[in-house]
DRENNU-88732 format. One record per residue (C-alpha): residue number from 0; residue in one letter; x, y, z. Coordinates in pm, 1 decimal. Layout:
N
<vexgu><seq>NUM</seq><type>a</type><east>X</east><north>Y</north><up>Z</up></vexgu>
...
END
This chain:
231
<vexgu><seq>0</seq><type>x</type><east>-2695.5</east><north>15296.6</north><up>-668.9</up></vexgu>
<vexgu><seq>1</seq><type>x</type><east>-2532.1</east><north>15633.0</north><up>-526.8</up></vexgu>
<vexgu><seq>2</seq><type>x</type><east>-2348.5</east><north>15823.4</north><up>-821.7</up></vexgu>
<vexgu><seq>3</seq><type>x</type><east>-2158.7</east><north>16136.0</north><up>-734.5</up></vexgu>
<vexgu><seq>4</seq><type>x</type><east>-2016.4</east><north>16296.5</north><up>-995.4</up></vexgu>
<vexgu><seq>5</seq><type>x</type><east>-1832.9</east><north>16596.1</north><up>-1085.3</up></vexgu>
<vexgu><seq>6</seq><type>x</type><east>-1861.3</east><north>16711.4</north><up>-724.7</up></vexgu>
<vexgu><seq>7</seq><type>x</type><east>-1668.8</east><north>17006.1</north><up>-602.2</up></vexgu>
<vexgu><seq>8</seq><type>x</type><east>-1686.8</east><north>17109.1</north><up>-215.3</up></vexgu>
<vexgu><seq>9</seq><type>x</type><east>-1562.9</east><north>17465.0</north><up>-37.0</up></vexgu>
<vexgu><seq>10</seq><type>x</type><east>-1524.7</east><north>17599.4</north><up>297.2</up></vexgu>
<vexgu><seq>11</seq><type>x</type><east>-1560.4</east><north>17902.8</north><up>200.7</up></vexgu>
<vexgu><seq>12</seq><type>x</type><east>-1310.1</east><north>18039.5</north><up>-26.9</up></vexgu>
<vexgu><seq>13</seq><type>x</type><east>-1114.8</east><north>17728.9</north><up>1.4</up></vexgu>
<vexgu><seq>14</seq><type>x</type><east>-1178.8</east><north>17447.9</north><up>-239.9</up></vexgu>
<vexgu><seq>15</seq><type>x</type><east>-1178.2</east><north>17108.3</north><up>-25.4</up></vexgu>
<vexgu><seq>16</seq><type>x</type><east>-1311.6</east><north>16872.3</north><up>-324.9</up></vexgu>
<vexgu><seq>17</seq><type>x</type><east>-1245.6</east><north>16890.9</north><up>-695.6</up></vexgu>
<vexgu><seq>18</seq><type>x</type><east>-1404.6</east><north>16715.6</north><up>-949.3</up></vexgu>
<vexgu><seq>19</seq><type>x</type><east>-1461.1</east><north>16412.6</north><up>-765.1</up></vexgu>
<vexgu><seq>20</seq><type>x</type><east>-1663.7</east><north>16104.3</north><up>-895.4</up></vexgu>
<vexgu><seq>21</seq><type>x</type><east>-1807.9</east><north>15758.8</north><up>-678.5</up></vexgu>
<vexgu><seq>22</seq><type>x</type><east>-2033.9</east><north>15499.0</north><up>-683.6</up></vexgu>
<vexgu><seq>23</seq><type>x</type><east>-2170.7</east><north>15268.8</north><up>-456.8</up></vexgu>
<vexgu><seq>24</seq><type>x</type><east>-2398.8</east><north>14972.8</north><up>-523.4</up></vexgu>
<vexgu><seq>25</seq><type>x</type><east>-2650.5</east><north>14763.7</north><up>-247.2</up></vexgu>
<vexgu><seq>26</seq><type>x</type><east>-2478.0</east><north>14472.3</north><up>-165.0</up></vexgu>
<vexgu><seq>27</seq><type>x</type><east>-2141.4</east><north>14623.4</north><up>-182.9</up></vexgu>
<vexgu><seq>28</seq><type>x</type><east>-1870.6</east><north>14822.1</north><up>42.9</up></vexgu>
<vexgu><seq>29</seq><type>x</type><east>-1648.4</east><north>15087.4</north><up>-154.0</up></vexgu>
<vexgu><seq>30</seq><type>x</type><east>-1391.4</east><north>15270.4</north><up>4.0</up></vexgu>
<vexgu><seq>31</seq><type>x</type><east>-1218.2</east><north>15605.2</north><up>34.4</up></vexgu>
<vexgu><seq>32</seq><type>x</type><east>-899.2</east><north>15583.5</north><up>136.3</up></vexgu>
<vexgu><seq>33</seq><type>x</type><east>-623.8</east><north>15891.8</north><up>195.2</up></vexgu>
<vexgu><seq>34</seq><type>x</type><east>-475.9</east><north>16011.2</north><up>481.9</up></vexgu>
<vexgu><seq>35</seq><type>x</type><east>-584.8</east><north>16279.9</north><up>723.2</up></vexgu>
<vexgu><seq>36</seq><type>x</type><east>-662.9</east><north>16597.0</north><up>542.2</up></vexgu>
<vexgu><seq>37</seq><type>x</type><east>-725.2</east><north>16538.1</north><up>213.0</up></vexgu>
<vexgu><seq>38</seq><type>x</type><east>-1113.2</east><north>16528.4</north><up>162.1</up></vexgu>
<vexgu><seq>39</seq><type>x</type><east>-1259.9</east><north>16154.0</north><up>284.7</up></vexgu>
<vexgu><seq>40</seq><type>x</type><east>-1474.8</east><north>16301.8</north><up>579.7</up></vexgu>
<vexgu><seq>41</seq><type>x</type><east>-1563.9</east><north>16636.9</north><up>300.9</up></vexgu>
<vexgu><seq>42</seq><type>x</type><east>-1712.0</east><north>16379.4</north><up>84.9</up></vexgu>
<vexgu><seq>43</seq><type>x</type><east>-1873.7</east><north>16180.1</north><up>310.9</up></vexgu>
<vexgu><seq>44</seq><type>x</type><east>-2047.8</east><north>16536.1</north><up>441.9</up></vexgu>
<vexgu><seq>45</seq><type>x</type><east>-2110.9</east><north>16619.3</north><up>94.4</up></vexgu>
<vexgu><seq>46</seq><type>x</type><east>-2303.5</east><north>16296.8</north><up>15.3</up></vexgu>
<vexgu><seq>47</seq><type>x</type><east>-2496.5</east><north>16238.3</north><up>352.8</up></vexgu>
<vexgu><seq>48</seq><type>x</type><east>-2601.2</east><north>16637.6</north><up>284.0</up></vexgu>
<vexgu><seq>49</seq><type>x</type><east>-2454.5</east><north>16798.1</north><up>624.9</up></vexgu>
<vexgu><seq>50</seq><type>x</type><east>-2211.7</east><north>17051.7</north><up>365.9</up></vexgu>
<vexgu><seq>51</seq><type>x</type><east>-2345.4</east><north>17186.7</north><up>27.9</up></vexgu>
<vexgu><seq>52</seq><type>x</type><east>-2186.3</east><north>17109.5</north><up>-285.3</up></vexgu>
<vexgu><seq>53</seq><type>x</type><east>-2093.8</east><north>17379.0</north><up>-511.8</up></vexgu>
<vexgu><seq>54</seq><type>x</type><east>-2122.5</east><north>17226.5</north><up>-867.1</up></vexgu>
<vexgu><seq>55</seq><type>x</type><east>-2207.2</east><north>16843.9</north><up>-930.1</up></vexgu>
<vexgu><seq>56</seq><type>x</type><east>-2507.4</east><north>16618.3</north><up>-872.7</up></vexgu>
<vexgu><seq>57</seq><type>x</type><east>-2546.8</east><north>16311.9</north><up>-665.2</up></vexgu>
<vexgu><seq>58</seq><type>x</type><east>-2829.3</east><north>16051.1</north><up>-742.1</up></vexgu>
<vexgu><seq>59</seq><type>x</type><east>-2936.1</east><north>15776.4</north><up>-481.8</up></vexgu>
<vexgu><seq>60</seq><type>x</type><east>-3183.2</east><north>15538.2</north><up>-632.1</up></vexgu>
<vexgu><seq>61</seq><type>x</type><east>-3263.4</east><north>15685.7</north><up>-938.4</up></vexgu>
<vexgu><seq>62</seq><type>x</type><east>-3353.0</east><north>16035.2</north><up>-789.8</up></vexgu>
<vexgu><seq>63</seq><type>x</type><east>-3158.7</east><north>16355.7</north><up>-779.6</up></vexgu>
<vexgu><seq>64</seq><type>x</type><east>-3095.3</east><north>16438.2</north><up>-412.4</up></vexgu>
<vexgu><seq>65</seq><type>x</type><east>-2822.0</east><north>16718.9</north><up>-495.6</up></vexgu>
<vexgu><seq>66</seq><type>x</type><east>-3074.9</east><north>16980.9</north><up>-315.4</up></vexgu>
<vexgu><seq>67</seq><type>x</type><east>-3208.7</east><north>16774.7</north><up>-48.4</up></vexgu>
<vexgu><seq>68</seq><type>x</type><east>-3080.8</east><north>16880.9</north><up>314.8</up></vexgu>
<vexgu><seq>69</seq><type>x</type><east>-2940.5</east><north>16608.7</north><up>508.0</up></vexgu>
<vexgu><seq>70</seq><type>x</type><east>-3261.1</east><north>16519.9</north><up>711.4</up></vexgu>
<vexgu><seq>71</seq><type>x</type><east>-3429.5</east><north>16456.3</north><up>409.7</up></vexgu>
<vexgu><seq>72</seq><type>x</type><east>-3168.5</east><north>16217.9</north><up>241.2</up></vexgu>
<vexgu><seq>73</seq><type>x</type><east>-3201.4</east><north>16054.0</north><up>563.3</up></vexgu>
<vexgu><seq>74</seq><type>x</type><east>-3567.4</east><north>15990.2</north><up>510.9</up></vexgu>
<vexgu><seq>75</seq><type>x</type><east>-3453.8</east><north>15849.2</north><up>184.2</up></vexgu>
<vexgu><seq>76</seq><type>x</type><east>-3226.1</east><north>15577.6</north><up>342.0</up></vexgu>
<vexgu><seq>77</seq><type>x</type><east>-2879.5</east><north>15771.0</north><up>386.8</up></vexgu>
<vexgu><seq>78</seq><type>x</type><east>-2735.5</east><north>15750.7</north><up>707.5</up></vexgu>
<vexgu><seq>79</seq><type>x</type><east>-2412.6</east><north>15907.9</north><up>806.5</up></vexgu>
<vexgu><seq>80</seq><type>x</type><east>-2166.1</east><north>15770.6</north><up>1119.5</up></vexgu>
<vexgu><seq>81</seq><type>x</type><east>-1942.0</east><north>16050.6</north><up>1179.1</up></vexgu>
<vexgu><seq>82</seq><type>x</type><east>-1594.1</east><north>16083.4</north><up>1235.6</up></vexgu>
<vexgu><seq>83</seq><type>x</type><east>-1563.3</east><north>16106.6</north><up>1638.0</up></vexgu>
<vexgu><seq>84</seq><type>x</type><east>-1895.5</east><north>15943.8</north><up>1702.9</up></vexgu>
<vexgu><seq>85</seq><type>x</type><east>-2080.2</east><north>16254.2</north><up>1844.2</up></vexgu>
<vexgu><seq>86</seq><type>x</type><east>-2318.2</east><north>16063.4</north><up>2070.5</up></vexgu>
<vexgu><seq>87</seq><type>x</type><east>-2534.4</east><north>16202.2</north><up>2343.3</up></vexgu>
<vexgu><seq>88</seq><type>x</type><east>-2302.8</east><north>16220.9</north><up>2616.0</up></vexgu>
<vexgu><seq>89</seq><type>x</type><east>-2605.2</east><north>16296.3</north><up>2872.6</up></vexgu>
<vexgu><seq>90</seq><type>x</type><east>-2884.2</east><north>16058.8</north><up>2728.4</up></vexgu>
<vexgu><seq>91</seq><type>x</type><east>-2872.0</east><north>15699.6</north><up>2801.1</up></vexgu>
<vexgu><seq>92</seq><type>x</type><east>-2751.6</east><north>15442.6</north><up>2521.4</up></vexgu>
<vexgu><seq>93</seq><type>x</type><east>-3168.6</east><north>15404.7</north><up>2473.0</up></vexgu>
<vexgu><seq>94</seq><type>x</type><east>-3246.0</east><north>15750.8</north><up>2414.3</up></vexgu>
<vexgu><seq>95</seq><type>x</type><east>-2968.2</east><north>15802.9</north><up>2195.8</up></vexgu>
<vexgu><seq>96</seq><type>x</type><east>-3079.1</east><north>15522.9</north><up>1975.3</up></vexgu>
<vexgu><seq>97</seq><type>x</type><east>-3430.8</east><north>15654.9</north><up>1982.0</up></vexgu>
<vexgu><seq>98</seq><type>x</type><east>-3307.0</east><north>15984.1</north><up>1810.8</up></vexgu>
<vexgu><seq>99</seq><type>x</type><east>-3274.0</east><north>15805.5</north><up>1483.0</up></vexgu>
<vexgu><seq>100</seq><type>x</type><east>-3684.8</east><north>15765.4</north><up>1494.2</up></vexgu>
<vexgu><seq>101</seq><type>x</type><east>-3673.6</east><north>16174.3</north><up>1417.6</up></vexgu>
<vexgu><seq>102</seq><type>x</type><east>-3651.5</east><north>16021.5</north><up>1034.9</up></vexgu>
<vexgu><seq>103</seq><type>x</type><east>-3910.4</east><north>15691.4</north><up>1040.9</up></vexgu>
<vexgu><seq>104</seq><type>x</type><east>-4259.0</east><north>15713.4</north><up>1018.3</up></vexgu>
<vexgu><seq>105</seq><type>x</type><east>-4476.1</east><north>15677.9</north><up>1361.4</up></vexgu>
<vexgu><seq>106</seq><type>x</type><east>-4557.4</east><north>15308.5</north><up>1286.8</up></vexgu>
<vexgu><seq>107</seq><type>x</type><east>-4156.4</east><north>15196.3</north><up>1211.2</up></vexgu>
<vexgu><seq>108</seq><type>x</type><east>-4060.9</east><north>15403.2</north><up>1562.3</up></vexgu>
<vexgu><seq>109</seq><type>x</type><east>-3893.5</east><north>15084.9</north><up>1729.3</up></vexgu>
<vexgu><seq>110</seq><type>x</type><east>-3514.2</east><north>14969.3</north><up>1798.0</up></vexgu>
<vexgu><seq>111</seq><type>x</type><east>-3479.6</east><north>14651.7</north><up>1566.2</up></vexgu>
<vexgu><seq>112</seq><type>x</type><east>-3372.6</east><north>14341.1</north><up>1777.3</up></vexgu>
<vexgu><seq>113</seq><type>x</type><east>-3086.3</east><north>14337.5</north><up>1534.3</up></vexgu>
<vexgu><seq>114</seq><type>x</type><east>-2927.7</east><north>14593.7</north><up>1686.6</up></vexgu>
<vexgu><seq>115</seq><type>x</type><east>-2856.5</east><north>14357.0</north><up>1966.6</up></vexgu>
<vexgu><seq>116</seq><type>x</type><east>-2764.4</east><north>14109.5</north><up>1753.8</up></vexgu>
<vexgu><seq>117</seq><type>x</type><east>-2528.4</east><north>14284.4</north><up>1648.4</up></vexgu>
<vexgu><seq>118</seq><type>x</type><east>-2378.9</east><north>14486.3</north><up>1945.2</up></vexgu>
<vexgu><seq>119</seq><type>x</type><east>-2482.4</east><north>14288.6</north><up>2238.6</up></vexgu>
<vexgu><seq>120</seq><type>x</type><east>-2296.7</east><north>14559.5</north><up>2444.4</up></vexgu>
<vexgu><seq>121</seq><type>x</type><east>-2552.0</east><north>14770.6</north><up>2396.2</up></vexgu>
<vexgu><seq>122</seq><type>x</type><east>-2876.2</east><north>14577.1</north><up>2560.8</up></vexgu>
<vexgu><seq>123</seq><type>x</type><east>-2680.4</east><north>14562.8</north><up>2869.2</up></vexgu>
<vexgu><seq>124</seq><type>x</type><east>-2619.1</east><north>14935.6</north><up>2887.8</up></vexgu>
<vexgu><seq>125</seq><type>x</type><east>-2935.9</east><north>15071.2</north><up>2764.2</up></vexgu>
<vexgu><seq>126</seq><type>x</type><east>-2967.5</east><north>15273.7</north><up>3057.9</up></vexgu>
<vexgu><seq>127</seq><type>x</type><east>-2591.8</east><north>15394.6</north><up>3069.3</up></vexgu>
<vexgu><seq>128</seq><type>x</type><east>-2546.3</east><north>15751.7</north><up>2992.1</up></vexgu>
<vexgu><seq>129</seq><type>x</type><east>-2346.6</east><north>15777.9</north><up>2607.3</up></vexgu>
<vexgu><seq>130</seq><type>x</type><east>-2053.7</east><north>15933.3</north><up>2784.3</up></vexgu>
<vexgu><seq>131</seq><type>x</type><east>-2004.5</east><north>15708.2</north><up>3058.7</up></vexgu>
<vexgu><seq>132</seq><type>x</type><east>-1925.1</east><north>15422.1</north><up>2717.4</up></vexgu>
<vexgu><seq>133</seq><type>x</type><east>-1600.0</east><north>15372.7</north><up>2643.0</up></vexgu>
<vexgu><seq>134</seq><type>x</type><east>-1435.0</east><north>15483.3</north><up>2338.3</up></vexgu>
<vexgu><seq>135</seq><type>x</type><east>-1532.4</east><north>15145.6</north><up>2132.7</up></vexgu>
<vexgu><seq>136</seq><type>x</type><east>-1885.8</east><north>15142.3</north><up>2314.6</up></vexgu>
<vexgu><seq>137</seq><type>x</type><east>-1950.1</east><north>15529.6</north><up>2173.7</up></vexgu>
<vexgu><seq>138</seq><type>x</type><east>-1864.8</east><north>15376.9</north><up>1833.5</up></vexgu>
<vexgu><seq>139</seq><type>x</type><east>-2082.8</east><north>15078.5</north><up>1862.2</up></vexgu>
<vexgu><seq>140</seq><type>x</type><east>-2390.7</east><north>15271.4</north><up>1979.5</up></vexgu>
<vexgu><seq>141</seq><type>x</type><east>-2327.3</east><north>15488.8</north><up>1690.7</up></vexgu>
<vexgu><seq>142</seq><type>x</type><east>-2329.7</east><north>15263.3</north><up>1433.1</up></vexgu>
<vexgu><seq>143</seq><type>x</type><east>-2622.4</east><north>15099.6</north><up>1600.9</up></vexgu>
<vexgu><seq>144</seq><type>x</type><east>-2800.3</east><north>15474.8</north><up>1626.1</up></vexgu>
<vexgu><seq>145</seq><type>x</type><east>-2748.4</east><north>15494.2</north><up>1229.3</up></vexgu>
<vexgu><seq>146</seq><type>x</type><east>-2889.0</east><north>15158.7</north><up>1198.5</up></vexgu>
<vexgu><seq>147</seq><type>x</type><east>-3229.5</east><north>15222.2</north><up>1395.9</up></vexgu>
<vexgu><seq>148</seq><type>x</type><east>-3304.9</east><north>15426.1</north><up>1017.3</up></vexgu>
<vexgu><seq>149</seq><type>x</type><east>-3334.1</east><north>15140.7</north><up>852.9</up></vexgu>
<vexgu><seq>150</seq><type>x</type><east>-3085.1</east><north>15287.6</north><up>608.1</up></vexgu>
<vexgu><seq>151</seq><type>x</type><east>-2984.0</east><north>15168.5</north><up>259.8</up></vexgu>
<vexgu><seq>152</seq><type>x</type><east>-2689.5</east><north>15394.2</north><up>224.3</up></vexgu>
<vexgu><seq>153</seq><type>x</type><east>-2492.1</east><north>15346.0</north><up>535.2</up></vexgu>
<vexgu><seq>154</seq><type>x</type><east>-2135.7</east><north>15568.3</north><up>568.6</up></vexgu>
<vexgu><seq>155</seq><type>x</type><east>-1893.6</east><north>15525.3</north><up>813.0</up></vexgu>
<vexgu><seq>156</seq><type>x</type><east>-1618.6</east><north>15823.2</north><up>879.0</up></vexgu>
<vexgu><seq>157</seq><type>x</type><east>-1326.7</east><north>15625.5</north><up>1020.1</up></vexgu>
<vexgu><seq>158</seq><type>x</type><east>-1514.4</east><north>15343.9</north><up>1227.0</up></vexgu>
<vexgu><seq>159</seq><type>x</type><east>-1171.4</east><north>15190.6</north><up>1376.7</up></vexgu>
<vexgu><seq>160</seq><type>x</type><east>-1004.5</east><north>15551.4</north><up>1448.6</up></vexgu>
<vexgu><seq>161</seq><type>x</type><east>-905.0</east><north>15565.0</north><up>1825.5</up></vexgu>
<vexgu><seq>162</seq><type>x</type><east>-1074.0</east><north>15183.6</north><up>1904.7</up></vexgu>
<vexgu><seq>163</seq><type>x</type><east>-924.4</east><north>14863.0</north><up>2090.0</up></vexgu>
<vexgu><seq>164</seq><type>x</type><east>-836.8</east><north>14596.0</north><up>1858.1</up></vexgu>
<vexgu><seq>165</seq><type>x</type><east>-1094.6</east><north>14371.8</north><up>1981.2</up></vexgu>
<vexgu><seq>166</seq><type>x</type><east>-1377.3</east><north>14595.2</north><up>1868.7</up></vexgu>
<vexgu><seq>167</seq><type>x</type><east>-1210.2</east><north>14704.3</north><up>1547.1</up></vexgu>
<vexgu><seq>168</seq><type>x</type><east>-1241.9</east><north>14343.5</north><up>1465.6</up></vexgu>
<vexgu><seq>169</seq><type>x</type><east>-1626.5</east><north>14355.6</north><up>1615.6</up></vexgu>
<vexgu><seq>170</seq><type>x</type><east>-1719.2</east><north>14638.9</north><up>1420.8</up></vexgu>
<vexgu><seq>171</seq><type>x</type><east>-1566.4</east><north>14461.7</north><up>1054.0</up></vexgu>
<vexgu><seq>172</seq><type>x</type><east>-1770.9</east><north>14151.8</north><up>1141.1</up></vexgu>
<vexgu><seq>173</seq><type>x</type><east>-2046.2</east><north>14381.3</north><up>1183.3</up></vexgu>
<vexgu><seq>174</seq><type>x</type><east>-1992.5</east><north>14542.9</north><up>856.8</up></vexgu>
<vexgu><seq>175</seq><type>x</type><east>-1914.8</east><north>14203.6</north><up>669.9</up></vexgu>
<vexgu><seq>176</seq><type>x</type><east>-2284.5</east><north>14102.3</north><up>842.1</up></vexgu>
<vexgu><seq>177</seq><type>x</type><east>-2463.4</east><north>14413.4</north><up>655.7</up></vexgu>
<vexgu><seq>178</seq><type>x</type><east>-2284.0</east><north>14358.4</north><up>307.9</up></vexgu>
<vexgu><seq>179</seq><type>x</type><east>-2358.6</east><north>14032.1</north><up>273.2</up></vexgu>
<vexgu><seq>180</seq><type>x</type><east>-2750.0</east><north>14104.2</north><up>358.6</up></vexgu>
<vexgu><seq>181</seq><type>x</type><east>-2734.4</east><north>14248.4</north><up>26.0</up></vexgu>
<vexgu><seq>182</seq><type>x</type><east>-2971.3</east><north>14542.3</north><up>52.8</up></vexgu>
<vexgu><seq>183</seq><type>x</type><east>-2755.6</east><north>14824.0</north><up>186.6</up></vexgu>
<vexgu><seq>184</seq><type>x</type><east>-2490.7</east><north>15015.9</north><up>11.4</up></vexgu>
<vexgu><seq>185</seq><type>x</type><east>-2177.7</east><north>15104.3</north><up>235.5</up></vexgu>
<vexgu><seq>186</seq><type>x</type><east>-1927.2</east><north>15371.1</north><up>222.0</up></vexgu>
<vexgu><seq>187</seq><type>x</type><east>-1612.4</east><north>15319.9</north><up>397.3</up></vexgu>
<vexgu><seq>188</seq><type>x</type><east>-1395.6</east><north>15584.2</north><up>487.9</up></vexgu>
<vexgu><seq>189</seq><type>x</type><east>-1026.8</east><north>15455.3</north><up>611.8</up></vexgu>
<vexgu><seq>190</seq><type>x</type><east>-665.8</east><north>15568.6</north><up>636.2</up></vexgu>
<vexgu><seq>191</seq><type>x</type><east>-593.8</east><north>15231.8</north><up>712.3</up></vexgu>
<vexgu><seq>192</seq><type>x</type><east>-518.4</east><north>15004.9</north><up>443.7</up></vexgu>
<vexgu><seq>193</seq><type>x</type><east>-521.1</east><north>14619.6</north><up>544.1</up></vexgu>
<vexgu><seq>194</seq><type>x</type><east>-861.9</east><north>14710.7</north><up>771.8</up></vexgu>
<vexgu><seq>195</seq><type>x</type><east>-1010.5</east><north>14829.9</north><up>380.6</up></vexgu>
<vexgu><seq>196</seq><type>x</type><east>-867.8</east><north>14604.2</north><up>216.1</up></vexgu>
<vexgu><seq>197</seq><type>x</type><east>-1036.1</east><north>14331.9</north><up>386.6</up></vexgu>
<vexgu><seq>198</seq><type>x</type><east>-1383.8</east><north>14444.4</north><up>376.3</up></vexgu>
<vexgu><seq>199</seq><type>x</type><east>-1431.8</east><north>14628.2</north><up>46.4</up></vexgu>
<vexgu><seq>200</seq><type>x</type><east>-1533.5</east><north>14538.8</north><up>-343.3</up></vexgu>
<vexgu><seq>201</seq><type>x</type><east>-1423.9</east><north>14854.6</north><up>-485.9</up></vexgu>
<vexgu><seq>202</seq><type>x</type><east>-1192.5</east><north>15202.2</north><up>-357.6</up></vexgu>
<vexgu><seq>203</seq><type>x</type><east>-1134.5</east><north>15547.3</north><up>-437.1</up></vexgu>
<vexgu><seq>204</seq><type>x</type><east>-824.9</east><north>15677.4</north><up>-312.7</up></vexgu>
<vexgu><seq>205</seq><type>x</type><east>-874.4</east><north>16068.8</north><up>-237.2</up></vexgu>
<vexgu><seq>206</seq><type>x</type><east>-594.6</east><north>16268.5</north><up>-224.0</up></vexgu>
<vexgu><seq>207</seq><type>x</type><east>-551.2</east><north>16694.6</north><up>-177.1</up></vexgu>
<vexgu><seq>208</seq><type>x</type><east>-939.2</east><north>16706.6</north><up>-225.8</up></vexgu>
<vexgu><seq>209</seq><type>x</type><east>-877.4</east><north>16436.8</north><up>-586.0</up></vexgu>
<vexgu><seq>210</seq><type>x</type><east>-990.3</east><north>16088.9</north><up>-664.1</up></vexgu>
<vexgu><seq>211</seq><type>x</type><east>-687.3</east><north>15996.1</north><up>-778.9</up></vexgu>
<vexgu><seq>212</seq><type>x</type><east>-714.8</east><north>15606.2</north><up>-800.4</up></vexgu>
<vexgu><seq>213</seq><type>x</type><east>-1023.6</east><north>15393.1</north><up>-810.5</up></vexgu>
<vexgu><seq>214</seq><type>x</type><east>-1134.0</east><north>15069.1</north><up>-922.3</up></vexgu>
<vexgu><seq>215</seq><type>x</type><east>-1214.4</east><north>14726.6</north><up>-823.4</up></vexgu>
<vexgu><seq>216</seq><type>x</type><east>-1020.6</east><north>14546.5</north><up>-488.0</up></vexgu>
<vexgu><seq>217</seq><type>x</type><east>-947.9</east><north>14251.5</north><up>-683.0</up></vexgu>
<vexgu><seq>218</seq><type>x</type><east>-719.9</east><north>14461.9</north><up>-909.3</up></vexgu>
<vexgu><seq>219</seq><type>x</type><east>-645.0</east><north>14713.4</north><up>-645.6</up></vexgu>
<vexgu><seq>220</seq><type>x</type><east>-213.9</east><north>14806.7</north><up>-680.0</up></vexgu>
<vexgu><seq>221</seq><type>x</type><east>-131.9</east><north>14802.2</north><up>-318.3</up></vexgu>
<vexgu><seq>222</seq><type>x</type><east>231.5</east><north>15027.3</north><up>-345.8</up></vexgu>
<vexgu><seq>223</seq><type>x</type><east>88.8</east><north>15299.1</north><up>-532.0</up></vexgu>
<vexgu><seq>224</seq><type>x</type><east>-216.1</east><north>15311.0</north><up>-341.4</up></vexgu>
<vexgu><seq>225</seq><type>x</type><east>-28.2</east><north>15252.6</north><up>14.1</up></vexgu>
<vexgu><seq>226</seq><type>x</type><east>175.4</east><north>15569.7</north><up>-89.9</up></vexgu>
<vexgu><seq>227</seq><type>x</type><east>-138.1</east><north>15789.5</north><up>-15.0</up></vexgu>
<vexgu><seq>228</seq><type>x</type><east>-177.7</east><north>15641.9</north><up>339.5</up></vexgu>
<vexgu><seq>229</seq><type>x</type><east>-46.5</east><north>15666.4</north><up>635.6</up></vexgu>
<vexgu><seq>230</seq><type>x</type><east>292.9</east><north>15489.8</north><up>669.7</up></vexgu>
END
């Protein structure tokens, strides 16, 4: 289980997160909801180790990972798919996938066939450069690259942003499959209510760096949550 406690995060003198608490369990999806610029991405970066926190703690599977680097957290099964995808445009699809090998023991450095079962388009484009793929295909590549790491915690930062509806449906299905396998905790950063509501088991709503609402998805107060989201 992931447990983030009383997280404060700064960019220089500007505070981005204020005393934020969050938990995520294996076999479940926790959605981090809110408009642009309210701290959702900062929270994902804090948990993945991409940006150090000022105070608070982050526990993962019973271990304190607060002081670990992003690379060290990746070796402990924490994978982050950033907003904007950040694939390597000049590398082929296969080479992009293989960049995830860096955090794996040598004997585990292979691309699981499950990646191509989840994203068949990647198999047919293995030798194409990442920059030649469409936005939706790049998003599938970014998620596939994270899955090569064999993560136990998968952080997805707005995976539907700028993606055509058909690919959004495919990504929805993949996230559902990963959750139902039961051995992965998923943090889904999202600003669109419907997509998050269909997938999430629990939720946290961010506003101006604060976690203002949280709970089980079955108890969600739609009108209140929507007031913090895009119109």
